[in-house]
C-alpha positions in Angstrom: -4.7 -6.2 15.4 -7.9 -5.0 14.0 -8.2 -2.0 11.7 -11.5 -0.5 11.7 -13.2 0.1 8.3 -16.1 -1.7 6.9 -15.4 -3.1 3.7 -15.8 -6.6 1.6 -12.4 -6.2 0.1 -8.8 -7.0 0.9 -6.9 -3.8 1.4 -3.2 -3.6 0.8 -1.8 -0.6 2.8 1.6 0.5 1.5 3.7 3.4 3.2 6.2 5.1 1.2 7.7 8.6 0.7 9.0 10.3 -2.5 12.3 10.8 -1.1 12.8 6.9 -0.5 14.9 5.3 -3.2 13.5 1.7 -2.5 9.7 3.3 -2.3 10.3 5.1 -5.6 11.7 1.9 -7.5 9.0 -0.2 -5.9 5.7 1.8 -6.1 5.1 1.4 -9.9 4.8 -2.3 -9.6 2.7 -2.0 -6.5 0.1 0.3 -8.1 0.1 -2.0 -11.5 -0.6 -5.1 -9.6 -3.1 -3.4 -7.4 -5.0 -2.5 -10.5 -5.0 -5.7 -12.1 -6.4 -7.2 -8.9 -9.2 -4.9 -8.4 -11.8 -7.1 -10.0 -10.3 -9.9 -7.4 -11.3 -8.2 -4.5 -8.3 -6.3 -3.8 -7.7 -2.4 -2.7 -4.4 -0.7 -2.8 -3.9 2.5 -0.2 -0.7 3.8 -0.9 0.3 6.0 2.3 2.9 8.8 1.4 4.6 9.9 4.6 5.7 13.2 2.7 5.8 16.6 4.6 3.4 18.1 1.5 1.1 17.2 -1.1 3.0 19.2 -3.4 5.8 16.8 -3.2 3.5 14.0 -4.2 2.0 15.9 -7.2 5.7 16.8 -8.5 6.6 12.8 -7.9 3.7 12.3 -10.5 4.1 15.1 -12.9 0.5 16.4 -11.6 -1.4 13.3 -12.1 -1.6 11.6 -8.6 -3.2 8.0 -8.8 -6.4 7.5 -7.0 -4.8 4.7 -5.0 -2.3 7.7 -3.3 -2.9 9.8 0.2 -0.9 11.5 2.0 -0.8 11.9 5.8 1.7 13.4 8.4 -0.2 12.1 11.4 2.0 9.7 13.6 -1.1 8.0 14.8 -1.4 6.2 11.5 1.9 4.8 11.6 1.9 3.8 14.9 -1.4 1.9 14.5 0.2 -0.1 11.9 3.5 -0.3 13.3 5.8 1.4 10.7 9.2 1.3 11.3 11.2 2.0 8.1 10.0 2.3 4.4 8.6 1.2 2.7 6.4 -1.1 4.6 3.3 -2.9 3.4 0.5 -4.5 5.2 -2.6 -6.8 4.2 -5.7 -6.1 5.7 -8.4 -8.9 5.4 -12.5 -8.3 5.0 -12.8 -8.2 8.8 -9.8 -5.4 9.4 -7.6 -8.0 10.6 -3.8 -7.6 9.8 -2.7 -11.0 8.3 0.8 -9.9 6.2 3.3 -7.8 6.5 6.0 -7.0 3.9 8.8 -5.2 5.3 11.2 -3.5 2.7 10.8 -3.5 -0.9 9.5 -6.3 -2.9 9.2 -7.1 -6.9 5.5 -6.5 -7.0 5.6 -7.2 -10.6 6.3 -10.8 -10.0 3.6 -13.2 -10.9 4.3 -15.1 -7.5 3.3 -11.5 -5.5 0.0 -11.5 -7.6 -0.5 -15.1 -7.3 -0.1 -14.9 -3.3 -2.5 -11.9 -3.1 -5.3 -13.7 -5.1 -4.4 -16.6 -2.5 -5.5 -14.4 0.3 -8.7 -13.5 -1.4 -9.5 -17.2 -1.8 -9.4 -17.6 2.1 
């Protein structure tokens, strides 16, 4: 599957929600990992599937990270094939889906960082 957006960077597209307990646990580690990998050519888009932006602002105490966006458009979820939360996809520089992480992960682990860096190297 190809995702259309021009980029010379790898994108990690993460679907989550404030009401999803595993998402709430996982997201801080993923945000920290993504910030540490910006210079390596990796960007994070954390797509919240909440019904309102106010829920997102409340979750972050009003300071929503720039990586976070919200969508209620079911076409976005269908395009990626999201079935449950959290769900994370890696999209390469040409827009091809190269990896999917279904369910929560420990993004603070060194292995996660090295795995994503290896994708950049290819």
